[in-house]
MDAnalysis code that builds the backbone (N, CA, C; Angstrom):
import MDAnalysis as mda
import numpy as np

u = mda.Universe.empty(426, n_residues=142, atom_resindex=np.repeat(np.arange(142), 3), trajectory=True)
u.add_TopologyAttr("name", ["N", "CA", "C"] * 142)
u.add_TopologyAttr("resid", np.arange(1, 143))
u.add_TopologyAttr("resname", ["UNK", "UNK", "UNK", "UNK", "UNK", "UNK", "UNK", "UNK", "UNK", "UNK", "UNK", "UNK", "UNK", "UNK", "UNK", "UNK", "UNK", "UNK", "UNK", "UNK", "UNK", "UNK", "UNK", "UNK", "UNK", "UNK", "UNK", "UNK", "UNK", "UNK", "UNK", "UNK", "UNK", "UNK", "UNK", "UNK", "UNK", "UNK", "UNK", "UNK", "UNK", "UNK", "UNK", "UNK", "UNK", "UNK", "UNK", "UNK", "UNK", "UNK", "UNK", "UNK", "UNK", "UNK", "UNK", "UNK", "UNK", "UNK", "UNK", "UNK", "UNK", "UNK", "UNK", "UNK", "UNK", "UNK", "UNK", "UNK", "UNK", "UNK", "UNK", "UNK", "UNK", "UNK", "UNK", "UNK", "UNK", "UNK", "UNK", "UNK", "UNK", "UNK", "UNK", "UNK", "UNK", "UNK", "UNK", "UNK", "UNK", "UNK", "UNK", "UNK", "UNK", "UNK", "UNK", "UNK", "UNK", "UNK", "UNK", "UNK", "UNK", "UNK", "UNK", "UNK", "UNK", "UNK", "UNK", "UNK", "UNK", "UNK", "UNK", "UNK", "UNK", "UNK", "UNK", "UNK", "UNK", "UNK", "UNK", "UNK", "UNK", "UNK", "UNK", "UNK", "UNK", "UNK", "UNK", "UNK", "UNK", "UNK", "UNK", "UNK", "UNK", "UNK", "UNK", "UNK", "UNK", "UNK", "UNK", "UNK", "UNK", "UNK"])
u.atoms.positions = np.array([
    [31.333, -116.146, -56.974],
    [32.186, -116.887, -57.884],
    [32.565, -116.038, -59.105],
    [31.613, -115.227, -59.575],
    [31.857, -114.372, -60.724],
    [32.967, -113.364, -60.428],
    [33.002, -112.846, -59.180],
    [34.031, -111.881, -58.797],
    [35.417, -112.521, -58.825],
    [35.515, -113.778, -58.419],
    [36.801, -114.493, -58.445],
    [37.273, -114.671, -59.882],
    [36.369, -115.033, -60.770],
    [36.732, -115.206, -62.177],
    [37.157, -113.878, -62.804],
    [36.437, -112.822, -62.498],
    [36.782, -111.502, -63.035],
    [38.141, -111.054, -62.511],
    [38.362, -111.204, -61.219],
    [39.650, -110.820, -60.628],
    [40.787, -111.654, -61.202],
    [40.527, -112.923, -61.450],
    [41.545, -113.800, -62.042],
    [41.897, -113.345, -63.449],
    [40.905, -112.930, -64.207],
    [41.139, -112.435, -65.562],
    [41.970, -111.156, -65.519],
    [41.645, -110.267, -64.598],
    [42.427, -109.042, -64.434],
    [43.875, -109.376, -64.063],
    [44.059, -110.298, -63.121],
    [45.414, -110.679, -62.691],
    [46.210, -111.257, -63.855],
    [45.592, -112.097, -64.657],
    [46.281, -112.663, -65.823],
    [46.640, -111.575, -66.830],
    [45.711, -110.685, -67.098],
    [45.959, -109.610, -68.062],
    [47.069, -108.683, -67.611],
    [46.988, -108.224, -66.368],
    [48.018, -107.320, -65.857],
    [49.359, -108.037, -65.707],
    [49.311, -109.307, -65.338],
    [50.551, -110.082, -65.252],
    [51.233, -110.200, -66.604],
    [50.443, -110.432, -67.640],
    [51.007, -110.545, -68.993],
    [51.576, -109.212, -69.469],
    [50.841, -108.132, -69.239],
    [51.328, -106.809, -69.653],
    [52.591, -106.446, -68.867],
    [52.572, -106.685, -67.566],
    [53.743, -106.388, -66.737],
    [54.965, -107.179, -67.162],
    [54.779, -108.445, -67.445],
    [55.889, -109.285, -67.894],
    [56.430, -108.793, -69.229],
    [55.543, -108.424, -70.139],
    [55.971, -107.923, -71.450],
    [56.761, -106.623, -71.307],
    [56.310, -105.733, -70.448],
    [57.013, -104.462, -70.256],
    [58.386, -104.710, -69.641],
    [58.459, -105.594, -68.667],
    [59.754, -105.878, -68.040],
    [60.703, -106.556, -69.032],
    [60.186, -107.446, -69.868],
    [61.008, -108.074, -70.901],
    [61.501, -107.026, -71.896],
    [60.632, -106.113, -72.269],
    [61.035, -105.038, -73.175],
    [62.113, -104.175, -72.531],
    [62.000, -103.927, -71.230],
    [63.031, -103.176, -70.514],
    [64.380, -103.862, -70.583],
    [64.376, -105.176, -70.450],
    [65.618, -105.951, -70.567],
    [66.188, -105.817, -71.979],
    [65.328, -105.935, -72.977],
    [65.785, -105.848, -74.370],
    [66.332, -104.462, -74.702],
    [65.697, -103.419, -74.168],
    [66.197, -102.055, -74.389],
    [67.569, -101.892, -73.750],
    [67.711, -102.388, -72.522],
    [69.007, -102.317, -71.840],
    [70.054, -103.087, -72.629],
    [69.667, -104.218, -73.186],
    [70.582, -105.014, -73.997],
    [71.035, -104.230, -75.230],
    [70.119, -103.488, -75.834],
    [70.482, -102.674, -77.003],
    [71.405, -101.518, -76.637],
    [71.225, -100.959, -75.446],
    [71.999, -99.787, -75.032],
    [73.394, -100.123, -74.519],
    [73.632, -101.374, -74.221],
    [74.943, -101.767, -73.690],
    [75.690, -102.595, -74.734],
    [77.005, -102.467, -74.765],
    [77.772, -103.272, -75.723],
    [77.772, -104.737, -75.302],
    [77.794, -105.607, -76.262],
    [77.759, -107.037, -75.959],
    [76.342, -107.485, -75.677],
    [76.189, -108.759, -75.487],
    [74.880, -109.323, -75.182],
    [74.774, -109.529, -73.676],
    [73.708, -109.018, -73.093],
    [73.555, -109.106, -71.639],
    [73.538, -110.540, -71.139],
    [72.871, -111.430, -71.864],
    [72.816, -112.810, -71.368],
    [74.216, -113.409, -71.263],
    [75.085, -113.051, -72.197],
    [76.463, -113.544, -72.143],
    [77.245, -112.844, -71.020],
    [77.107, -111.515, -70.920],
    [77.807, -110.767, -69.883],
    [77.422, -111.244, -68.480],
    [76.152, -111.555, -68.286],
    [75.680, -111.920, -66.952],
    [75.889, -113.396, -66.656],
    [75.357, -114.265, -67.483],
    [75.339, -115.683, -67.138],
    [76.622, -116.419, -67.496],
    [77.325, -115.974, -68.520],
    [78.561, -116.652, -68.880],
    [79.785, -115.983, -68.274],
    [79.861, -114.649, -68.417],
    [81.044, -113.932, -67.941],
    [80.913, -113.464, -66.491],
    [79.709, -113.545, -65.939],
    [79.443, -113.129, -64.554],
    [79.917, -111.700, -64.284],
    [79.602, -110.832, -65.207],
    [80.031, -109.442, -65.161],
    [79.228, -108.688, -64.091],
    [79.892, -108.222, -63.016],
    [79.152, -107.554, -61.933],
    [78.524, -106.228, -62.355],
    [79.117, -105.523, -63.307],
    [78.553, -104.261, -63.777],
    [77.229, -104.497, -64.503],
    [77.210, -105.483, -65.364],
    [75.988, -105.812, -66.104],
    [74.906, -106.324, -65.156],
    [75.307, -107.120, -64.175],
    [74.340, -107.647, -63.204],
    [73.678, -106.503, -62.440],
    [74.474, -105.547, -61.968],
    [73.929, -104.424, -61.208],
    [73.005, -103.573, -62.070],
    [73.417, -103.277, -63.288],
    [72.597, -102.455, -64.167],
    [71.268, -103.135, -64.496],
    [71.312, -104.409, -64.857],
    [70.081, -105.121, -65.215],
    [69.180, -105.283, -63.994],
    [69.784, -105.523, -62.839],
    [68.980, -105.637, -61.618],
    [68.242, -104.336, -61.325],
    [68.944, -103.220, -61.441],
    [68.314, -101.919, -61.201],
    [67.249, -101.633, -62.254],
    [67.531, -101.979, -63.494],
    [66.568, -101.764, -64.565],
    [65.311, -102.605, -64.343],
    [65.495, -103.856, -63.945],
    [64.355, -104.738, -63.704],
    [63.509, -104.222, -62.542],
    [64.169, -103.823, -61.469],
    [63.449, -103.267, -60.329],
    [62.749, -101.965, -60.711],
    [63.420, -101.117, -61.474],
    [62.812, -99.874, -61.928],
    [61.592, -100.122, -62.803],
    [61.706, -101.063, -63.720],
    [60.570, -101.395, -64.583],
    [59.407, -101.926, -63.748],
    [59.715, -102.730, -62.736],
    [58.667, -103.263, -61.870],
    [57.973, -102.146, -61.097],
    [58.738, -101.175, -60.613],
    [58.148, -100.034, -59.891],
    [57.188, -99.282, -60.813],
    [57.598, -99.042, -62.035],
    [56.744, -98.335, -62.991],
    [55.501, -99.162, -63.300],
    [55.662, -100.463, -63.512],
    [54.521, -101.329, -63.837],
    [53.525, -101.360, -62.673],
    [54.027, -101.505, -61.457],
    [53.135, -101.545, -60.291],
    [52.366, -100.233, -60.174],
    [53.047, -99.114, -60.331],
    [52.378, -97.819, -60.268],
    [51.359, -97.681, -61.401],
    [51.740, -98.142, -62.580],
    [50.822, -98.062, -63.723],
    [49.579, -98.916, -63.484],
    [49.756, -100.085, -62.897],
    [48.607, -100.953, -62.605],
    [47.708, -100.288, -61.564],
    [48.320, -99.774, -60.489],
    [47.533, -99.150, -59.427],
    [46.805, -97.903, -59.906],
    [47.352, -97.238, -60.921],
    [46.742, -96.017, -61.445],
    [45.963, -96.256, -62.731],
    [45.823, -97.499, -63.116],
    [45.189, -97.795, -64.405],
    [43.710, -97.445, -64.380],
    [43.188, -97.354, -65.556],
    [41.790, -97.009, -65.714],
    [40.927, -98.265, -65.718],
    [41.153, -99.127, -64.725],
    [40.451, -100.403, -64.683],
    [38.953, -100.240, -64.437],
    [38.561, -99.093, -63.830],
    [37.125, -98.878, -63.619],
    [36.394, -98.744, -64.954],
    [37.133, -98.474, -66.009],
    [36.539, -98.391, -67.344],
    [36.521, -99.755, -68.037],
    [37.063, -100.754, -67.373],
    [37.091, -102.097, -67.936],
    [38.520, -102.605, -68.087],
    [38.634, -103.879, -68.297],
    [39.942, -104.516, -68.399],
    [40.750, -103.958, -69.572],
    [40.129, -103.777, -70.709],
    [40.846, -103.277, -71.890],
    [41.473, -101.922, -71.655],
    [40.711, -100.986, -71.082],
    [41.231, -99.644, -70.804],
    [42.322, -99.700, -69.742],
    [42.158, -100.566, -68.760],
    [43.177, -100.713, -67.722],
    [44.480, -101.249, -68.281],
    [44.386, -102.255, -69.139],
    [45.594, -102.828, -69.742],
    [46.261, -101.831, -70.686],
    [45.450, -101.076, -71.413],
    [46.007, -100.075, -72.324],
    [46.735, -98.977, -71.543],
    [46.122, -98.470, -70.485],
    [46.772, -97.409, -69.715],
    [48.038, -97.929, -69.039],
    [48.004, -99.152, -68.551],
    [49.197, -99.749, -67.944],
    [50.307, -99.878, -68.984],
    [49.953, -100.297, -70.181],
    [50.945, -100.437, -71.251],
    [51.557, -99.091, -71.619],
    [50.719, -98.074, -71.779],
    [51.206, -96.744, -72.162],
    [52.122, -96.189, -71.077],
    [51.677, -96.243, -69.822],
    [52.499, -95.730, -68.721],
    [53.805, -96.517, -68.599],
    [53.734, -97.820, -68.779],
    [54.938, -98.654, -68.720],
    [55.926, -98.307, -69.809],
    [55.432, -98.093, -71.009],
    [56.308, -97.718, -72.130],
    [56.931, -96.341, -71.919],
    [56.155, -95.428, -71.359],
    [56.709, -94.109, -71.042],
    [57.849, -94.267, -70.034],
    [57.649, -95.071, -69.015],
    [58.692, -95.310, -68.017],
    [59.956, -95.877, -68.640],
    [59.807, -96.857, -69.524],
    [60.979, -97.445, -70.183],
    [61.698, -96.419, -71.051],
    [60.933, -95.601, -71.745],
    [61.544, -94.582, -72.614],
    [62.331, -93.556, -71.794],
    [61.775, -93.136, -70.682],
    [62.461, -92.157, -69.842],
    [63.704, -92.783, -69.212],
    [63.607, -94.038, -68.782],
    [64.772, -94.721, -68.215],
    [65.871, -94.872, -69.263],
    [65.518, -95.214, -70.481],
    [66.517, -95.348, -71.554],
    [67.155, -93.999, -71.862],
    [66.348, -92.962, -71.909],
    [66.886, -91.623, -72.169],
    [67.842, -91.192, -71.062],
    [67.511, -91.510, -69.826],
    [68.404, -91.128, -68.719],
    [69.731, -91.871, -68.823],
    [69.682, -93.122, -69.250],
    [70.915, -93.894, -69.433],
    [71.806, -93.210, -70.469],
    [71.218, -92.810, -71.582],
    [71.981, -92.151, -72.645],
    [72.504, -90.786, -72.202],
    [71.695, -90.047, -71.439],
    [72.132, -88.741, -70.946],
    [73.297, -88.875, -69.959],
    [73.204, -89.852, -69.081],
    [74.302, -90.078, -68.133],
    [75.568, -90.439, -68.900],
    [75.418, -91.243, -69.936],
    [76.565, -91.633, -70.752],
    [77.192, -90.414, -71.427],
    [76.366, -89.439, -71.796],
    [76.877, -88.227, -72.451],
    [77.607, -87.295, -71.491],
    [77.149, -87.201, -70.255],
    [77.697, -86.185, -69.348],
    [78.797, -86.697, -68.419],
    [79.041, -87.994, -68.410],
    [80.093, -88.519, -67.548],
    [81.428, -88.516, -68.285],
    [82.536, -88.467, -67.533],
    [83.849, -88.387, -68.172],
    [84.273, -89.666, -68.896],
    [83.621, -90.756, -68.605],
    [83.922, -92.014, -69.290],
    [82.628, -92.615, -69.810],
    [82.730, -93.492, -70.737],
    [81.545, -94.112, -71.302],
    [80.957, -95.125, -70.317],
    [79.740, -94.845, -69.877],
    [79.053, -95.780, -68.985],
    [78.857, -97.105, -69.705],
    [78.603, -97.033, -70.993],
    [78.424, -98.258, -71.783],
    [79.681, -99.117, -71.712],
    [80.860, -98.504, -71.817],
    [82.111, -99.253, -71.750],
    [82.334, -99.810, -70.347],
    [81.969, -99.031, -69.337],
    [82.114, -99.490, -67.957],
    [81.263, -100.730, -67.713],
    [80.040, -100.726, -68.240],
    [79.142, -101.868, -68.056],
    [79.736, -103.123, -68.698],
    [80.394, -102.967, -69.818],
    [80.967, -104.119, -70.525],
    [82.243, -104.639, -69.869],
    [82.868, -103.827, -69.037],
    [84.121, -104.233, -68.391],
    [83.867, -105.342, -67.382],
    [84.759, -106.312, -67.345],
    [84.600, -107.426, -66.402],
    [85.023, -107.048, -64.982],
    [85.769, -105.953, -64.859],
    [86.184, -105.483, -63.532],
    [85.114, -104.541, -62.987],
    [84.698, -104.781, -61.738],
    [83.651, -103.942, -61.166],
    [84.100, -102.494, -61.127],
    [83.194, -101.607, -61.537],
    [83.477, -100.178, -61.533],
    [82.390, -99.468, -60.715],
    [82.786, -98.609, -59.767],
    [81.798, -97.913, -58.934],
    [80.818, -97.056, -59.724],
    [81.194, -96.614, -60.910],
    [80.288, -95.788, -61.720],
    [79.025, -96.547, -62.103],
    [79.082, -97.863, -62.054],
    [77.889, -98.655, -62.356],
    [76.777, -98.324, -61.361],
    [77.149, -98.026, -60.124],
    [76.155, -97.647, -59.120],
    [75.429, -96.367, -59.526],
    [76.136, -95.450, -60.162],
    [75.505, -94.199, -60.603],
    [74.418, -94.505, -61.625],
    [74.752, -95.308, -62.600],
    [73.783, -95.658, -63.630],
    [72.621, -96.468, -63.051],
    [72.942, -97.420, -62.190],
    [71.897, -98.249, -61.578],
    [70.960, -97.399, -60.725],
    [71.528, -96.498, -59.956],
    [70.718, -95.619, -59.113],
    [69.861, -94.693, -59.968],
    [70.406, -94.221, -61.071],
    [69.632, -93.367, -61.980],
    [68.440, -94.129, -62.545],
    [68.641, -95.389, -62.917],
    [67.532, -96.205, -63.430],
    [66.400, -96.265, -62.402],
    [66.754, -96.599, -61.189],
    [65.740, -96.736, -60.155],
    [65.127, -95.385, -59.790],
    [65.940, -94.348, -59.723],
    [65.429, -93.007, -59.389],
    [64.452, -92.506, -60.446],
    [64.808, -92.666, -61.695],
    [63.922, -92.246, -62.781],
    [62.626, -93.041, -62.732],
    [62.722, -94.327, -62.432],
    [61.519, -95.158, -62.326],
    [60.609, -94.650, -61.209],
    [61.200, -94.249, -60.075],
    [60.396, -93.716, -58.980],
    [59.732, -92.399, -59.360],
    [60.447, -91.561, -60.094],
    [59.865, -90.287, -60.558],
    [58.698, -90.557, -61.506],
    [58.896, -91.469, -62.440],
    [57.816, -91.801, -63.383],
    [56.630, -92.411, -62.625],
    [56.914, -93.286, -61.653],
    [55.852, -93.903, -60.860],
    [55.056, -92.844, -60.113],
    [55.750, -91.857, -59.556],
    [55.063, -90.773, -58.855],
    [54.220, -89.938, -59.829],
    [54.751, -89.715, -61.019],
    [54.011, -88.938, -62.018],
    [52.758, -89.685, -62.478],
    [52.826, -90.987, -62.529],
    [51.678, -91.798, -62.952],
    [50.574, -91.721, -61.923],
    [50.964, -91.780, -60.658],
    [49.943, -91.811, -59.595],
    [49.491, -90.435, -59.274],
])
């Protein structure tokens, strides 16, 4: 019974940290794109914003899962949650930096493309970069 309670505590802790990191990823993406994402997605049904946020959310989840699997949980719940948080934040920072770098090196502003209501294929480049960077960070964590 004690093992079930301990595992439940770990699941709650990692679930809370993972949710916080993914929420922070959404907020960072919201800061990096013009307009408010909630309006672009739920009110304007902007396909560019939907694709970018979907890729960002999936990328953040990949980083969080890798961080949890590689966490220092053998040192206790606190150390495991701390390592998961640090690795998750590193993943978000690298994903945000890649977004800004792609925006700098492309012939058009990716930020402007995301805000456009007309679907633009360049959104796939940014979305794929988010997920690719997340996979690289996940591999580096493990």
